[in-house]
Residue, then its C-alpha position, 0 to 999 in steps of 0.5 A: m499500500t506505501e508504495q501505490l500511495s507513494v506513486f500516487t503522491l508523485i503523480l499528483d505533484a508532478g509538474i503540468v507538463v508531466k501530468g499531461v504526458l500521463v494523462l495522454l498515455l492512459i488516453l492511448s492506453i485505454a483506447s488500445w485495451g478497448i481495440i484488444f478486447n473488440k479485435w479479440r472478439i470479433y476474430r473469434k466470431v470470424r473463426k468460428e462462423a468460417v468453420s460452421f460455414s465452410d462446413t456446411f458449404w462442403g457438406g454438399t448443402d445446394m448453393e441457393q440453400v447456402l445463399a438463402s442462409i446467410p442473412k440470418q445464420y451469418p450476418n456480416s461475417p467474412l467467408p460467407n460474405i466472400f461466398q455471396a459476392g461471388y455467388r451473386e455475381y454469378i447469378r447476376q450474369r445468369h440473369d444478364s444472358r440474352p434469352s437466346t444465350a441464357k444458358h450458355i455464359i461464355a466462361g472467359d467472361g463469367l469467370d473474370g467477373i467473378h473473379r473480381a466480385l471476390d476479389a473486391a469482397l476479399s478487399r473489403e472483409l480484409e481491410a475491415l479486420s484490419r482495422h484500426l490495427s495500425f492504431l495498436a502499432t502506433v501507440g507500441s512504437t510512440a509510448p515509449f518516446i512520449g514517456l521518455f519525453g515526460t521524464v526527460w522533462g520532469i528531470l530538467t525541471a527537478f535540476q531547475g529546482i536542485a539550482v534555485s534551491q542549491n540543496t545537492s542532497l538526495t533526499a531533495v534530488a529523489p523526488g524530482i527524478a521519480e516523479a519522472l520516472v513515472a512518465t517513462a513506466f507510464g509509457l512502457v505500460a501502454a506500449i506493451p500490451a499495443v505491441v504484444a496486441y498488435n503482433k497476436f492479430t496481424t499473425d491472426l489476420k494472415r492466418q485468416a486472409a489464407g483462409m479466405e483465399q484459399f476459399a476464394s479460390e476453390f470456389l472460382n475452381i467449382m464456377s468454372r466447371h459449372i459453367r464449362r459444363a453449361t457451355s458444352 
């Protein structure tokens, strides 16, 4: 309790600049933890829904039924959204075909359109999943330097006080230096969780991106075989 009270006292007795640095670091830390918990929840949901959707899709369910089940079972879920974009593009091409060629979609044009739809959907989903990760990277890289700035400023203020009082004893010097060092500690407290979370979420995002790219490629192969049979 004494150590906690002494740290609290040091914060209260710090100069206005150091206090401003501590408040800024506290805001960055709170924002980082908010993003961390939100991303953990989202990535966990995405993984579970991807497994469930893959089981349904590759379990032999008709694609029309899979498409119809998405709004209720997988609202705003990346992998189902990618399938939805590709399959809706296929349906649109089939409906836009002239009556005389309604069952004869040109394989090259059809695949190009589906491919573009899949790529666009994949880009949108990855952008959504990676949102705010750059903030964690920024906090992880800048928070220690913000804390260091507070420390340097606090030490300068402490030495100015020593010069004015002309008292160089350890008792006089220690409180000012300790106040300054609190800023460095706050900077590390804000930076370390942000860096760890950023590295973890980046790894998770790469894994999810690989899974979505593989699904898009396999879905495109399915559409390719279907279109070839339809045009033969």
